Each structure stands twice: as C-alpha cells, then as structure tokens.
N, C-alpha and C positions, 0 to 999 in steps of 0.2 A: 506494500498501500503504499503510495507519494505522500511526502508529510509535507505539509503548507509552511514553509521554512517562516512565513507573516503570521502564522498564528501562534497564540502565545500558547507555551506549552512550559509544562513543568512536571519534570520525570525526577518523579519520587519513588523511593524504593518499592519494588514490585511487592504487593500483599500478597507473600508468599503460600500455597493454597494446602500446603503439605500438611496433616493433620499432627501435629506435636503427642507423643506419646509420654502418655502420665507412667509415673513411677511409685506411685503412692503403698504399694504393697511392698515393691523391692526396698525401699528406702525405709518405709515402717517398719517389717516383718520383719525382712530376710536381709537385714544389711549386713550381716557378717561374712566374713568372704574366706571361705577356704581351696586352696588348688592345690593339683592330684596330678602328676606328672607320670597316671595311668589311664588305660580307655576304661577301666570301671573305676566305681566310687564305693568305699567301704561305708555305709551307714548305720551307726548306732541308732537303733530305735527304743528309744526309754521308754519304758510301762514299769514304772516301781509299783512293789507292795508294801501295804504299810502293815509289816510284820512286827513285834513284836519278842525282846531277847528272852529265851527259856528261861526258868526257874530251876536251878539245881545246887544241888549242897559244894558248898566250897571243899569238901574233900576228894573231891573228882577235879580230871581234869576238862577244863573248858568244852562246850557243846560247839562242834562246828555246823555251820550254818552253810543253807547254800546258795554259791553265789546269783543273784535275781537282780533284778531291774532293768536290763535292756538285750538285745537281739542284733545282733549285725547283720545286715541283709547287702548286700553287693548290687549295684544298680548301674548301668550305664548311660553315661550323659548323652543329651541330644547332639547332633551337630549340625554346626550352622556354616552356610560360606555363600552367602550370596553375593554376586557379582556384578561387573557394571563394565561397559565398555563406551571409553571417548573416542568418536573417529572424529579426521582431520578438519572434515567439513563444521563440527560443530563448532569448531575453535575459530576459523576462517570467516565464514558464511555467517552463523550467526551470534547475536548478542547473548548474552546471559541474563535471566529474570531479575530485573532493577537497576541494571546497567544503564545510563544515562546515552540517548541515540546518538548524542554528541559526543562519547567520551571520546575522548584517544588513548587507549586503552591496546597493548599490544599484544598480538598472538599469545607470548608466552605468557601477559597478565591475566587473560581471559582462559587461557589454559590451569590455570593456578587456581583461579577462583572455581573453575567449573571442576576440579577436582576435588576441591575442599567441600565445595556444596555435593556432589556424589559420595562421599565419603560419609557423611554426615546425615542422609538417607540411610546407606548400609545402616551407620549407627543406630539409626532411631528404628529399624525393622527389628534388628537383633533384641534392641530394650523393649519394644513391644512383644516379640516372642515370650520373651523371658516374663515379663509382665501378665501374660497371657497364662505361662506354666503356674506362677502363685496362684494365678485367682482360679485353674483348675481344680489344684492342690487342695487350694483353700475350700473349695465348693462342694468336691467330690470325692477327695484323699487320694487321688490319683490323677497321672497327666498320662492321655496316649502319644505317643508321639510315631506319627503315621507323616511319609514324606515318601521322595524317589530312592526304590530301595531300603527303607525302612519302614516297619509295621511292628511295635510292641509296645507296654502299658509298664509305667512305673507308679508302681500302687503303693503305698506308705501302709495300707489295711488301717484304716478307719474305722474303728468300732460301729458295726448295725445302730451301735445305741445314742453315737453320734451323729450320726444320720438322722434328721426329722421329717415327717410328711406331715403337715396337718392336716386336717379334716373336717366335715361338719363346721359346726357353731365355731371350732377353734380357728379357725385362720381369719385372719386380721382384718380381715375383708368384714366380717362379720360384729356388728355392733354385741357380741352375745359375747366373745372372745376376750381372755384376760394376758396380753402380752406382756405385760411384768411378770403376772405370775409364772408363764414361760419362761422368762429371759432367768425368772430364779432359780428354778428347777433346772434349768441348765447351765448355769451356772454353779450351782453346788455339783452334778456330776463332772465340772471339768477338774473343781477343787480335790473331789474323790478320787479320779482316776489319775490326773498326771501331777493332784500336789502344787498345781498354780492358783494363784487368782483371777480369774477371768476380768478385765476391764477396757474391753474393746468390742463396740460391736457395728459390723458395716454393712452395709448394704448399698445398693444405688439410690439414686430421689426418688424414683417413683414408690421403692419399696418404703423407706425410713419418712418420705412423706404420710403415705399411710400408717404408720405406727406413731409419729407422732401425732397427726389429727385422730388418732382412735379416743373416740370418747371415753373408754376409761382409763387412755395415759392422758389423756386434758386435763379430764376431772382433776387425778393426782398431780400433774404438773402444776396449774391454774391456783394452787394452796400456797406456792412459792417456798414450800415447808425445806428446809436446808439437806432433811431426810432424804427428801423424794426428788432434789435435783434441780436445776433449772436450766432451759433449754433457751439458748440466743442463738439463733443461729451466723455462721461467718464464715465467709468464703475464702478457701485457701489457693484457691487458685486450679487450674491444671484437673478441673472436672471433681476438686475434692471441698466439700463443704464440714467445716466441725458444729453440731448443731448442741452440742454443752452434755452437760453430768445427767446422768438419772441413777438412783438409788435402788438397788434389787436386793433383798436378804441380806443388806449389808452391805456389800458391794459395790461400789461407784462405775460407771461402763460411761466410758467416753463413746458418745455415739456421731456416726460419722455416715455421711452418702461419699458413692465414688461413683464417678459418670464416666467410665472410659471405655470406647468401643475398639472392636477388629471386624475383618474384614475376613472370615474363614474361605475352607478350600473350594465351596460351591461360590463364593462371589459373594455372599451375602453378610449385612453387615450386622454384628453381633455385641449385646453388652459384656462386659468380663463379669460384671457381679449380675444374674438373671434377674428379672424383674420380680420380687415374690419371694426372692432369697433372701436370708440372711447369716452372717458368719461370727458368731461371736466365738471368744478367743482373748488371750494375754499375750500381750507383749513383754513380758516376762518369759514366756518361752522359748525354748531353743525352736529358732528357726535360721538358715544358712543358706545364702549361695555356692555350691560347688559348681567348680570348673576343672576337666579333665583337659591332658594334653593336645595339642595342637598337633596336628597329624600333617605337618608341611616340615620339612628340610630345610628351608629358611626359617622357620621356627623356634630350631634346635630340637625339634621334638619338644618344647618347654610348656610348663603349665601358664595360659595368660587369659586373663577375660578374654580379651579381645586380642587377634592379632591381624593389623592390616597387610596387603601388601600390592604392588603393583609391577608389571610387566607388560613391556612395550613385543608390538606385529611390524614387522619391516614393512612387509607387502599383501595387501595395501596399509598405508601408514596407520595404527591406530593402538590404543594404549587400556590394556585391561584392570581393574582394581577391583578387590575383593576382603571384605572383611569374616576372619573365620573367630568359629566361639566353640567351646563345650559344656553347655551351661547345665545344670541342675539342680533348682531351687531346691531343698527340702525341708521338710516337719520332720524335726526328730523325738519331738514331742506331740507326737499326734493327737493325744486326746484329751488337747488344749486347745482343740478344736470342736465346735457343735457346729454342724454345716445345717442349717432350718428351710425347707419351704415352707413361707408361711402364708403362701396365697397362689 
C-alpha cells in the first residue's frame, strides 16, 4: 500500500497481539527448581502417617520401627523443542512490527530485533506449556504427555477422596449449598492426610464469582467479623485477582481467581482452570519444578531449564532458532490438594 507522505503519520509501537502467558501457578506454588542430568527423574511422593512411639520396658532393647513416609517413583520429563526459521526475505523486504516506516535500520539491526522477538515467543510457548502442566496436576492429579512420538501419563496418584464432584443441592450454584462447610471439610482432609494447613483457594473468575455471590457465603461475609473473613477484590494483573481472606474451621484461606487460557491440540481455546473447578491447597506443601537433561551435544547434555540455540543454512540462506526444555512440575505432597468440581 502506498504511503501518503503529506498525511500526518505517527508510528507508535505496534500493539503486539501475542497473548502473554500467566505464571501464577509456576511462581506461587511451583517456584522451587531442581535439575537432573538424567532422562528420568526420581520423585519422592510424601504420604506421612501419624504413628506413635510404642510403649515398652526400659530393660529391653529399643523397638525397630518401619521406615515410612514416602515412596519414590521414576518419571520421565516431557521434552519440548519448538523451532522457528528466519528467512532472508523477512529481514530485507519486511519491517518488524512496531518499526517506524521511515526508520533507517540496517538489515543486521532488523535481524537482531527479529531474532529477539522470535526467541521470546518460543520462550512464551514453553512457559505456557509448563503452566498447563501445573494446572493439570492440580485439577487432575496427573499430566498426559501426548505429542509427536510420545504418549504417556505422569500420574502422582491423587487419592480419590481428594477428587470431589459435588451433585444435587450440594453444587455451589444451588442456594441450598454450603460452600464454606465444604471448604472446612476439605481443609480438615488436607490437614489429616498431608500434615499441612490449607491456606489457598483457586478457581477461575466464573467459579470464584459464584462462590463469593452465594447467599450462604455473602451472609457470613457481610457481618464483617474478623473470624469470618473480609472480601476486597484486588487485580494483581496477568489474569490474577486476589479476593481477600475467608476463615473456615479456624483456617484462613486466601481466595484467588485465575484466568489464563491455552489452545489445545484441536485448536480449541480452553481455560487453565475450568469453569466450576476449584483447588484447595497449601503454599507450605512441597511443590517443585524438575528439569531433565537437554539431549543436545551443544548443551553438553546438561540439566538446564532452557537451552536456546541457533544455526545457519547456507543455500537458501536462512537461520533456525530453537529452545529446548525437559520440564516436570511435580507435587511431592499430593495429599495437600483437594480438587473439586463444584458445579
């Protein structure tokens, strides 16, 4: 299209339409990072038992007690290696998004800018996949790793009692439901089975909105008593809203809504936390991000969260760029979760 040089034109930075990936689950729960220079990762699944020391007379030797508390399972991290190509025509013939049409940039400067943008996009794609893996574990207790040449499940054996599906008048869209009583029951279950106190409730904005607006919840909150909690929504950005605190059964829960989406293999955009789903958990539980070895000679087969690399093709002239990662977000204290379908 021809440009009318007599028309006043102000070229502002392009409103880039890439949808930034949220990192709420990665940063809030799975912030601890472990690396492993192996193809598989051994993970200790902690399931403690509240045993008492046995009585016995002081005149006999001490009683040997069985070592309990965790099981060790081997898991294979997913492997990710998205790749892009930069052709010479993209650098010579086209300007980059946001570049002033009158800017005097050299092809080398445009190539550098383009490379940075493409690498950022690859990084964003990997982060979104990791966030999806975290959400799948919190909601389902497992992750299905399905792709080109791979099809397996990483299952952390979430206890069926910790996967709840409400029905009838118990669903939170029914005025007869008692959401806070449900939360109290689930919080006690986490305390009993995992030995940690639940302190966090997560759902998307539709589900948390339904919870906050439920008449049996609103009535208790409207009293503004400190032992019941105070709801004061605050937008934290990147799809996260903090609604405040609610006290159930003596435990104080921070209430968050999280709206982040992904496009599945069928091209359908879906919510990371589905409508009607809540996750009750504890930030004190053992959540980690494991990374396996990068299977690339140029990386030295080292254990790295990311390994970016570029290489050239001579004829026709083009440059390839790729970012590799072998992530495995893991819940070591799987009993510190209650995943509930509330409507």
